[in-house]
Structure formats: C-alpha cells, structure tokens
PyMOL CGO cylinders between C-alpha atoms (Angstrom):
from pymol import cmd
from pymol.cgo import CYLINDER

trace = [
    CYLINDER, 21.64, 46.23, 0.25, 21.80, 44.37, -3.06, 0.3, 1, 1, 1, 1, 1, 1,
    CYLINDER, 21.80, 44.37, -3.06, 19.42, 45.61, -5.69, 0.3, 1, 1, 1, 1, 1, 1,
    CYLINDER, 19.42, 45.61, -5.69, 18.40, 43.33, -8.51, 0.3, 1, 1, 1, 1, 1, 1,
    CYLINDER, 18.40, 43.33, -8.51, 17.46, 44.82, -11.83, 0.3, 1, 1, 1, 1, 1, 1,
    CYLINDER, 17.46, 44.82, -11.83, 14.21, 43.34, -13.09, 0.3, 1, 1, 1, 1, 1, 1,
    CYLINDER, 14.21, 43.34, -13.09, 13.09, 42.41, -9.54, 0.3, 1, 1, 1, 1, 1, 1,
    CYLINDER, 13.09, 42.41, -9.54, 13.69, 45.44, -7.25, 0.3, 1, 1, 1, 1, 1, 1,
    CYLINDER, 13.69, 45.44, -7.25, 14.17, 48.12, -9.89, 0.3, 1, 1, 1, 1, 1, 1,
    CYLINDER, 14.17, 48.12, -9.89, 14.77, 48.95, -13.53, 0.3, 1, 1, 1, 1, 1, 1,
    CYLINDER, 14.77, 48.95, -13.53, 18.13, 50.73, -13.15, 0.3, 1, 1, 1, 1, 1, 1,
    CYLINDER, 18.13, 50.73, -13.15, 20.54, 51.41, -10.33, 0.3, 1, 1, 1, 1, 1, 1,
    CYLINDER, 20.54, 51.41, -10.33, 22.27, 54.73, -9.63, 0.3, 1, 1, 1, 1, 1, 1,
    CYLINDER, 22.27, 54.73, -9.63, 25.28, 55.06, -7.35, 0.3, 1, 1, 1, 1, 1, 1,
    CYLINDER, 25.28, 55.06, -7.35, 28.29, 57.11, -6.39, 0.3, 1, 1, 1, 1, 1, 1,
    CYLINDER, 28.29, 57.11, -6.39, 31.13, 55.92, -4.08, 0.3, 1, 1, 1, 1, 1, 1,
    CYLINDER, 31.13, 55.92, -4.08, 30.77, 59.00, -1.85, 0.3, 1, 1, 1, 1, 1, 1,
    CYLINDER, 30.77, 59.00, -1.85, 27.04, 58.69, -1.20, 0.3, 1, 1, 1, 1, 1, 1,
    CYLINDER, 27.04, 58.69, -1.20, 25.86, 56.16, 1.40, 0.3, 1, 1, 1, 1, 1, 1,
    CYLINDER, 25.86, 56.16, 1.40, 29.12, 54.27, 1.09, 0.3, 1, 1, 1, 1, 1, 1,
    CYLINDER, 29.12, 54.27, 1.09, 28.45, 53.52, -2.56, 0.3, 1, 1, 1, 1, 1, 1,
    CYLINDER, 28.45, 53.52, -2.56, 25.18, 51.63, -1.78, 0.3, 1, 1, 1, 1, 1, 1,
    CYLINDER, 25.18, 51.63, -1.78, 23.04, 51.21, -4.84, 0.3, 1, 1, 1, 1, 1, 1,
    CYLINDER, 23.04, 51.21, -4.84, 19.93, 53.38, -5.29, 0.3, 1, 1, 1, 1, 1, 1,
    CYLINDER, 19.93, 53.38, -5.29, 17.35, 51.19, -7.00, 0.3, 1, 1, 1, 1, 1, 1,
    CYLINDER, 17.35, 51.19, -7.00, 15.22, 53.22, -9.43, 0.3, 1, 1, 1, 1, 1, 1,
    CYLINDER, 15.22, 53.22, -9.43, 12.08, 52.62, -11.34, 0.3, 1, 1, 1, 1, 1, 1,
    CYLINDER, 12.08, 52.62, -11.34, 11.80, 53.99, -14.86, 0.3, 1, 1, 1, 1, 1, 1,
    CYLINDER, 11.80, 53.99, -14.86, 8.82, 55.85, -16.16, 0.3, 1, 1, 1, 1, 1, 1,
    CYLINDER, 8.82, 55.85, -16.16, 7.22, 53.35, -18.60, 0.3, 1, 1, 1, 1, 1, 1,
    CYLINDER, 7.22, 53.35, -18.60, 4.54, 55.76, -19.77, 0.3, 1, 1, 1, 1, 1, 1,
    CYLINDER, 4.54, 55.76, -19.77, 3.58, 56.08, -23.43, 0.3, 1, 1, 1, 1, 1, 1,
    CYLINDER, 3.58, 56.08, -23.43, 5.77, 59.05, -24.13, 0.3, 1, 1, 1, 1, 1, 1,
    CYLINDER, 5.77, 59.05, -24.13, 8.95, 58.07, -22.34, 0.3, 1, 1, 1, 1, 1, 1,
    CYLINDER, 8.95, 58.07, -22.34, 8.90, 54.33, -23.24, 0.3, 1, 1, 1, 1, 1, 1,
    CYLINDER, 8.90, 54.33, -23.24, 10.70, 53.42, -20.03, 0.3, 1, 1, 1, 1, 1, 1,
    CYLINDER, 10.70, 53.42, -20.03, 14.10, 52.87, -21.56, 0.3, 1, 1, 1, 1, 1, 1,
    CYLINDER, 14.10, 52.87, -21.56, 17.66, 54.02, -21.32, 0.3, 1, 1, 1, 1, 1, 1,
    CYLINDER, 17.66, 54.02, -21.32, 18.61, 56.28, -24.20, 0.3, 1, 1, 1, 1, 1, 1,
    CYLINDER, 18.61, 56.28, -24.20, 22.25, 56.71, -25.26, 0.3, 1, 1, 1, 1, 1, 1,
    CYLINDER, 22.25, 56.71, -25.26, 23.21, 59.58, -27.55, 0.3, 1, 1, 1, 1, 1, 1,
    CYLINDER, 23.21, 59.58, -27.55, 26.74, 59.37, -28.89, 0.3, 1, 1, 1, 1, 1, 1,
    CYLINDER, 26.74, 59.37, -28.89, 28.63, 62.24, -30.51, 0.3, 1, 1, 1, 1, 1, 1,
    CYLINDER, 28.63, 62.24, -30.51, 32.09, 62.78, -31.95, 0.3, 1, 1, 1, 1, 1, 1,
    CYLINDER, 32.09, 62.78, -31.95, 33.64, 66.26, -32.23, 0.3, 1, 1, 1, 1, 1, 1,
    CYLINDER, 33.64, 66.26, -32.23, 36.57, 66.99, -34.44, 0.3, 1, 1, 1, 1, 1, 1,
    CYLINDER, 36.57, 66.99, -34.44, 39.48, 68.66, -32.63, 0.3, 1, 1, 1, 1, 1, 1,
    CYLINDER, 39.48, 68.66, -32.63, 41.85, 71.31, -33.96, 0.3, 1, 1, 1, 1, 1, 1,
    CYLINDER, 41.85, 71.31, -33.96, 44.59, 68.68, -34.40, 0.3, 1, 1, 1, 1, 1, 1,
    CYLINDER, 44.59, 68.68, -34.40, 42.29, 66.55, -36.63, 0.3, 1, 1, 1, 1, 1, 1,
    CYLINDER, 42.29, 66.55, -36.63, 41.57, 63.93, -34.02, 0.3, 1, 1, 1, 1, 1, 1,
    CYLINDER, 41.57, 63.93, -34.02, 38.05, 63.27, -32.64, 0.3, 1, 1, 1, 1, 1, 1,
    CYLINDER, 38.05, 63.27, -32.64, 36.71, 63.57, -29.11, 0.3, 1, 1, 1, 1, 1, 1,
    CYLINDER, 36.71, 63.57, -29.11, 33.82, 61.31, -28.27, 0.3, 1, 1, 1, 1, 1, 1,
    CYLINDER, 33.82, 61.31, -28.27, 30.94, 62.17, -25.95, 0.3, 1, 1, 1, 1, 1, 1,
    CYLINDER, 30.94, 62.17, -25.95, 27.81, 60.31, -24.86, 0.3, 1, 1, 1, 1, 1, 1,
    CYLINDER, 27.81, 60.31, -24.86, 24.65, 61.34, -23.00, 0.3, 1, 1, 1, 1, 1, 1,
    CYLINDER, 24.65, 61.34, -23.00, 22.66, 58.73, -21.09, 0.3, 1, 1, 1, 1, 1, 1,
    CYLINDER, 22.66, 58.73, -21.09, 19.02, 59.80, -20.64, 0.3, 1, 1, 1, 1, 1, 1,
    CYLINDER, 19.02, 59.80, -20.64, 16.56, 58.06, -18.24, 0.3, 1, 1, 1, 1, 1, 1,
    CYLINDER, 16.56, 58.06, -18.24, 13.35, 59.11, -16.60, 0.3, 1, 1, 1, 1, 1, 1,
    CYLINDER, 13.35, 59.11, -16.60, 13.03, 57.79, -13.08, 0.3, 1, 1, 1, 1, 1, 1,
    CYLINDER, 13.03, 57.79, -13.08, 9.88, 57.71, -10.97, 0.3, 1, 1, 1, 1, 1, 1,
    CYLINDER, 9.88, 57.71, -10.97, 9.75, 58.80, -7.35, 0.3, 1, 1, 1, 1, 1, 1,
    CYLINDER, 9.75, 58.80, -7.35, 6.70, 58.27, -5.29, 0.3, 1, 1, 1, 1, 1, 1,
    CYLINDER, 6.70, 58.27, -5.29, 5.22, 56.66, -2.21, 0.3, 1, 1, 1, 1, 1, 1,
    CYLINDER, 5.22, 56.66, -2.21, 4.07, 53.05, -2.68, 0.3, 1, 1, 1, 1, 1, 1,
    CYLINDER, 4.07, 53.05, -2.68, 5.37, 52.50, -6.23, 0.3, 1, 1, 1, 1, 1, 1,
    CYLINDER, 5.37, 52.50, -6.23, 5.26, 48.96, -7.49, 0.3, 1, 1, 1, 1, 1, 1,
    CYLINDER, 5.26, 48.96, -7.49, 8.58, 47.22, -8.26, 0.3, 1, 1, 1, 1, 1, 1,
    CYLINDER, 8.58, 47.22, -8.26, 9.01, 44.92, -11.24, 0.3, 1, 1, 1, 1, 1, 1,
    CYLINDER, 9.01, 44.92, -11.24, 8.37, 41.84, -9.11, 0.3, 1, 1, 1, 1, 1, 1,
    CYLINDER, 8.37, 41.84, -9.11, 4.99, 43.23, -8.05, 0.3, 1, 1, 1, 1, 1, 1,
    CYLINDER, 4.99, 43.23, -8.05, 5.96, 44.12, -4.47, 0.3, 1, 1, 1, 1, 1, 1,
    CYLINDER, 5.96, 44.12, -4.47, 5.62, 47.58, -3.08, 0.3, 1, 1, 1, 1, 1, 1,
    CYLINDER, 5.62, 47.58, -3.08, 8.54, 49.96, -2.90, 0.3, 1, 1, 1, 1, 1, 1,
    CYLINDER, 8.54, 49.96, -2.90, 9.19, 50.96, 0.77, 0.3, 1, 1, 1, 1, 1, 1,
    CYLINDER, 9.19, 50.96, 0.77, 11.18, 54.11, 0.04, 0.3, 1, 1, 1, 1, 1, 1,
    CYLINDER, 11.18, 54.11, 0.04, 9.37, 57.46, 0.16, 0.3, 1, 1, 1, 1, 1, 1,
    CYLINDER, 9.37, 57.46, 0.16, 9.40, 60.08, -2.55, 0.3, 1, 1, 1, 1, 1, 1,
    CYLINDER, 9.40, 60.08, -2.55, 11.00, 62.62, -0.21, 0.3, 1, 1, 1, 1, 1, 1,
    CYLINDER, 11.00, 62.62, -0.21, 13.83, 60.18, 0.74, 0.3, 1, 1, 1, 1, 1, 1,
    CYLINDER, 13.83, 60.18, 0.74, 14.46, 59.09, -2.80, 0.3, 1, 1, 1, 1, 1, 1,
    CYLINDER, 14.46, 59.09, -2.80, 14.53, 62.67, -4.07, 0.3, 1, 1, 1, 1, 1, 1,
    CYLINDER, 14.53, 62.67, -4.07, 17.08, 63.65, -1.40, 0.3, 1, 1, 1, 1, 1, 1,
    CYLINDER, 17.08, 63.65, -1.40, 19.23, 60.58, -2.21, 0.3, 1, 1, 1, 1, 1, 1,
    CYLINDER, 19.23, 60.58, -2.21, 19.00, 61.09, -5.98, 0.3, 1, 1, 1, 1, 1, 1,
    CYLINDER, 19.00, 61.09, -5.98, 20.24, 64.66, -5.65, 0.3, 1, 1, 1, 1, 1, 1,
    CYLINDER, 20.24, 64.66, -5.65, 23.00, 63.59, -3.21, 0.3, 1, 1, 1, 1, 1, 1,
    CYLINDER, 23.00, 63.59, -3.21, 24.28, 61.43, -6.07, 0.3, 1, 1, 1, 1, 1, 1,
    CYLINDER, 24.28, 61.43, -6.07, 23.80, 64.18, -8.74, 0.3, 1, 1, 1, 1, 1, 1,
    CYLINDER, 23.80, 64.18, -8.74, 25.39, 66.80, -6.51, 0.3, 1, 1, 1, 1, 1, 1,
    CYLINDER, 25.39, 66.80, -6.51, 28.70, 64.86, -6.73, 0.3, 1, 1, 1, 1, 1, 1,
    CYLINDER, 28.70, 64.86, -6.73, 28.82, 66.12, -10.39, 0.3, 1, 1, 1, 1, 1, 1,
    CYLINDER, 28.82, 66.12, -10.39, 31.16, 63.37, -11.56, 0.3, 1, 1, 1, 1, 1, 1,
    CYLINDER, 31.16, 63.37, -11.56, 31.88, 59.69, -11.00, 0.3, 1, 1, 1, 1, 1, 1,
    CYLINDER, 31.88, 59.69, -11.00, 28.18, 58.79, -11.20, 0.3, 1, 1, 1, 1, 1, 1,
    CYLINDER, 28.18, 58.79, -11.20, 27.31, 55.20, -12.18, 0.3, 1, 1, 1, 1, 1, 1,
    CYLINDER, 27.31, 55.20, -12.18, 24.14, 53.91, -13.89, 0.3, 1, 1, 1, 1, 1, 1,
    CYLINDER, 24.14, 53.91, -13.89, 23.66, 50.16, -13.95, 0.3, 1, 1, 1, 1, 1, 1,
    CYLINDER, 23.66, 50.16, -13.95, 21.16, 48.88, -16.46, 0.3, 1, 1, 1, 1, 1, 1,
    CYLINDER, 21.16, 48.88, -16.46, 20.09, 45.47, -17.67, 0.3, 1, 1, 1, 1, 1, 1,
    CYLINDER, 20.09, 45.47, -17.67, 22.57, 45.87, -20.51, 0.3, 1, 1, 1, 1, 1, 1,
    CYLINDER, 22.57, 45.87, -20.51, 25.61, 46.80, -18.38, 0.3, 1, 1, 1, 1, 1, 1,
    CYLINDER, 25.61, 46.80, -18.38, 27.12, 49.65, -16.44, 0.3, 1, 1, 1, 1, 1, 1,
    CYLINDER, 27.12, 49.65, -16.44, 27.77, 53.21, -17.59, 0.3, 1, 1, 1, 1, 1, 1,
    CYLINDER, 27.77, 53.21, -17.59, 30.41, 54.58, -15.21, 0.3, 1, 1, 1, 1, 1, 1,
    CYLINDER, 30.41, 54.58, -15.21, 32.30, 57.82, -14.80, 0.3, 1, 1, 1, 1, 1, 1,
    CYLINDER, 32.30, 57.82, -14.80, 29.25, 59.96, -15.74, 0.3, 1, 1, 1, 1, 1, 1,
    CYLINDER, 29.25, 59.96, -15.74, 28.88, 63.66, -15.17, 0.3, 1, 1, 1, 1, 1, 1,
    CYLINDER, 28.88, 63.66, -15.17, 25.90, 65.74, -14.04, 0.3, 1, 1, 1, 1, 1, 1,
    CYLINDER, 25.90, 65.74, -14.04, 26.65, 69.00, -15.76, 0.3, 1, 1, 1, 1, 1, 1,
    CYLINDER, 26.65, 69.00, -15.76, 24.84, 71.49, -17.98, 0.3, 1, 1, 1, 1, 1, 1,
    CYLINDER, 24.84, 71.49, -17.98, 21.11, 70.65, -18.16, 0.3, 1, 1, 1, 1, 1, 1,
    CYLINDER, 21.11, 70.65, -18.16, 21.19, 67.38, -16.23, 0.3, 1, 1, 1, 1, 1, 1,
    CYLINDER, 21.19, 67.38, -16.23, 17.62, 67.06, -14.70, 0.3, 1, 1, 1, 1, 1, 1,
    CYLINDER, 17.62, 67.06, -14.70, 14.12, 67.97, -15.84, 0.3, 1, 1, 1, 1, 1, 1,
    CYLINDER, 14.12, 67.97, -15.84, 11.58, 67.50, -13.03, 0.3, 1, 1, 1, 1, 1, 1,
    CYLINDER, 11.58, 67.50, -13.03, 7.88, 66.97, -13.37, 0.3, 1, 1, 1, 1, 1, 1,
    CYLINDER, 7.88, 66.97, -13.37, 6.05, 66.91, -9.98, 0.3, 1, 1, 1, 1, 1, 1,
    CYLINDER, 6.05, 66.91, -9.98, 2.37, 65.94, -9.58, 0.3, 1, 1, 1, 1, 1, 1,
    CYLINDER, 2.37, 65.94, -9.58, 0.30, 65.23, -6.50, 0.3, 1, 1, 1, 1, 1, 1,
    CYLINDER, 0.30, 65.23, -6.50, 1.55, 61.66, -6.04, 0.3, 1, 1, 1, 1, 1, 1,
    CYLINDER, 1.55, 61.66, -6.04, 4.64, 61.20, -8.22, 0.3, 1, 1, 1, 1, 1, 1,
    CYLINDER, 4.64, 61.20, -8.22, 7.77, 62.90, -9.45, 0.3, 1, 1, 1, 1, 1, 1,
    CYLINDER, 7.77, 62.90, -9.45, 9.27, 62.13, -12.87, 0.3, 1, 1, 1, 1, 1, 1,
    CYLINDER, 9.27, 62.13, -12.87, 12.92, 63.19, -13.10, 0.3, 1, 1, 1, 1, 1, 1,
    CYLINDER, 12.92, 63.19, -13.10, 14.51, 62.96, -16.49, 0.3, 1, 1, 1, 1, 1, 1,
    CYLINDER, 14.51, 62.96, -16.49, 18.25, 62.76, -16.10, 0.3, 1, 1, 1, 1, 1, 1,
    CYLINDER, 18.25, 62.76, -16.10, 20.86, 63.51, -18.71, 0.3, 1, 1, 1, 1, 1, 1,
    CYLINDER, 20.86, 63.51, -18.71, 24.30, 62.24, -17.62, 0.3, 1, 1, 1, 1, 1, 1,
    CYLINDER, 24.30, 62.24, -17.62, 27.33, 62.58, -19.90, 0.3, 1, 1, 1, 1, 1, 1,
    CYLINDER, 27.33, 62.58, -19.90, 30.78, 61.26, -20.37, 0.3, 1, 1, 1, 1, 1, 1,
    CYLINDER, 30.78, 61.26, -20.37, 33.75, 62.42, -22.46, 0.3, 1, 1, 1, 1, 1, 1,
    CYLINDER, 33.75, 62.42, -22.46, 36.60, 60.55, -23.98, 0.3, 1, 1, 1, 1, 1, 1,
    CYLINDER, 36.60, 60.55, -23.98, 36.73, 57.07, -25.47, 0.3, 1, 1, 1, 1, 1, 1,
    CYLINDER, 36.73, 57.07, -25.47, 33.28, 55.62, -25.71, 0.3, 1, 1, 1, 1, 1, 1,
    CYLINDER, 33.28, 55.62, -25.71, 32.59, 51.93, -25.34, 0.3, 1, 1, 1, 1, 1, 1,
    CYLINDER, 32.59, 51.93, -25.34, 29.64, 49.65, -24.82, 0.3, 1, 1, 1, 1, 1, 1,
    CYLINDER, 29.64, 49.65, -24.82, 28.48, 49.53, -21.15, 0.3, 1, 1, 1, 1, 1, 1,
    CYLINDER, 28.48, 49.53, -21.15, 30.73, 47.34, -19.01, 0.3, 1, 1, 1, 1, 1, 1,
    CYLINDER, 30.73, 47.34, -19.01, 29.53, 44.01, -17.71, 0.3, 1, 1, 1, 1, 1, 1,
    CYLINDER, 29.53, 44.01, -17.71, 27.98, 44.79, -14.31, 0.3, 1, 1, 1, 1, 1, 1,
    CYLINDER, 27.98, 44.79, -14.31, 29.61, 41.78, -12.55, 0.3, 1, 1, 1, 1, 1, 1,
    CYLINDER, 29.61, 41.78, -12.55, 33.10, 42.65, -13.86, 0.3, 1, 1, 1, 1, 1, 1,
    CYLINDER, 33.10, 42.65, -13.86, 32.64, 46.40, -13.13, 0.3, 1, 1, 1, 1, 1, 1,
    CYLINDER, 32.64, 46.40, -13.13, 31.54, 45.79, -9.53, 0.3, 1, 1, 1, 1, 1, 1,
    CYLINDER, 31.54, 45.79, -9.53, 34.31, 43.21, -8.94, 0.3, 1, 1, 1, 1, 1, 1,
    CYLINDER, 34.31, 43.21, -8.94, 37.04, 45.49, -10.23, 0.3, 1, 1, 1, 1, 1, 1,
    CYLINDER, 37.04, 45.49, -10.23, 39.07, 48.11, -8.37, 0.3, 1, 1, 1, 1, 1, 1,
    CYLINDER, 39.07, 48.11, -8.37, 41.67, 50.41, -9.77, 0.3, 1, 1, 1, 1, 1, 1,
    CYLINDER, 41.67, 50.41, -9.77, 45.15, 51.24, -8.59, 0.3, 1, 1, 1, 1, 1, 1,
    CYLINDER, 45.15, 51.24, -8.59, 44.67, 52.65, -5.05, 0.3, 1, 1, 1, 1, 1, 1,
    CYLINDER, 44.67, 52.65, -5.05, 41.41, 54.37, -5.84, 0.3, 1, 1, 1, 1, 1, 1,
    CYLINDER, 41.41, 54.37, -5.84, 41.73, 56.76, -2.87, 0.3, 1, 1, 1, 1, 1, 1,
    CYLINDER, 41.73, 56.76, -2.87, 45.05, 58.36, -3.97, 0.3, 1, 1, 1, 1, 1, 1,
    CYLINDER, 45.05, 58.36, -3.97, 45.49, 57.44, -7.65, 0.3, 1, 1, 1, 1, 1, 1,
    CYLINDER, 45.49, 57.44, -7.65, 44.71, 60.36, -10.03, 0.3, 1, 1, 1, 1, 1, 1,
    CYLINDER, 44.71, 60.36, -10.03, 45.65, 58.84, -13.37, 0.3, 1, 1, 1, 1, 1, 1,
    CYLINDER, 45.65, 58.84, -13.37, 43.51, 57.26, -16.02, 0.3, 1, 1, 1, 1, 1, 1,
    CYLINDER, 43.51, 57.26, -16.02, 41.41, 54.33, -14.83, 0.3, 1, 1, 1, 1, 1, 1,
    CYLINDER, 41.41, 54.33, -14.83, 41.15, 51.64, -17.46, 0.3, 1, 1, 1, 1, 1, 1,
    CYLINDER, 41.15, 51.64, -17.46, 40.69, 47.86, -17.64, 0.3, 1, 1, 1, 1, 1, 1,
    CYLINDER, 40.69, 47.86, -17.64, 44.50, 47.66, -18.11, 0.3, 1, 1, 1, 1, 1, 1,
    CYLINDER, 44.50, 47.66, -18.11, 45.19, 48.95, -14.54, 0.3, 1, 1, 1, 1, 1, 1,
    CYLINDER, 45.19, 48.95, -14.54, 42.27, 47.44, -12.72, 0.3, 1, 1, 1, 1, 1, 1,
    CYLINDER, 42.27, 47.44, -12.72, 42.47, 44.37, -10.52, 0.3, 1, 1, 1, 1, 1, 1,
    CYLINDER, 42.47, 44.37, -10.52, 40.00, 41.87, -9.07, 0.3, 1, 1, 1, 1, 1, 1,
    CYLINDER, 40.00, 41.87, -9.07, 38.80, 42.07, -5.54, 0.3, 1, 1, 1, 1, 1, 1,
    CYLINDER, 38.80, 42.07, -5.54, 39.56, 39.01, -3.43, 0.3, 1, 1, 1, 1, 1, 1,
]
cmd.load_cgo(trace, "trace")
C-alpha cells in the first residue's frame, strides 16, 4: 500500500518489523489547540569531555476514529480499533521508528520515557506521540531518497548507518 501525504494522510508512521514495513497513514489533529503540525524540539547536552550530545523530540497528535475524512475528502476505511493496535505495534518496537512528513523523513526514532498521551472520547482517540533520537541531528531526509536507500546488509550489520554506507535499491 502506498500512502500519499496530503491525499491519504498527513504523516506516515512505519517500522520495518511491523506489517513488513508497510506505511501506516495517519491523520493529524488539526484542532485549535494542537494546530495539526509536527513539532521538533532540539537539545544539546554538554558531555564530561566538553563535547556536545544532540537530541531531538518529534511531537505529533494523531487522530484515530471510524469514518475519519482524509485530506482528499474521501473517508478513511480503517477502524479506530485496528489503527490503535497497529500504532502500538509500531511503538512497541521502541526503536527504529520512522515518521514521514511533508517536509521529509525522521528515521531511527525511539519510543521511550513518556512517549504517548492518550485522550479517548466516544468517537475519536487523540494520541500525542513524543518520539526521540540521540546523536547527530540533521534536517529530515528527503523521503524519496530515504525510501530508496538501503544500508550495508541491514539484517546483519550492526554498525553506524549513514549516507556514506548506504546504497540505492535497483
């Protein structure tokens, strides 16, 4: 299933170990208080050796519900129960979570600490996610390049994955 941001969804969540890496299209809460965006909070922490360690937290509020309307005006066919189970299947992986946005892809995210705040009403669930990453912080990767790139034998390789050791799929 190919999900298109701006047509089928507002953001896409995925993890390679959940549903074969299939994207989970998500709608963002565009209510007055949440503004329907993707928030990025970046921090730098000084280490004992004088160097700095970067960290970022990506915050989004996704909507889960029966019959929600997609950005193109069509009705979402997924149910709240199914989407809730799938969302937490992704979050339960704890690391390696990917969030694709209109501005690019945030990959290698962690669900740790306080990572979800849930608000359930009769017809809808609002789940505010806080996903984090540590290490060198960059702008989100171009989605096309990210999805077309593989790293050195991803099944067995346990070293650092960077653009320098990625290769293009054929």
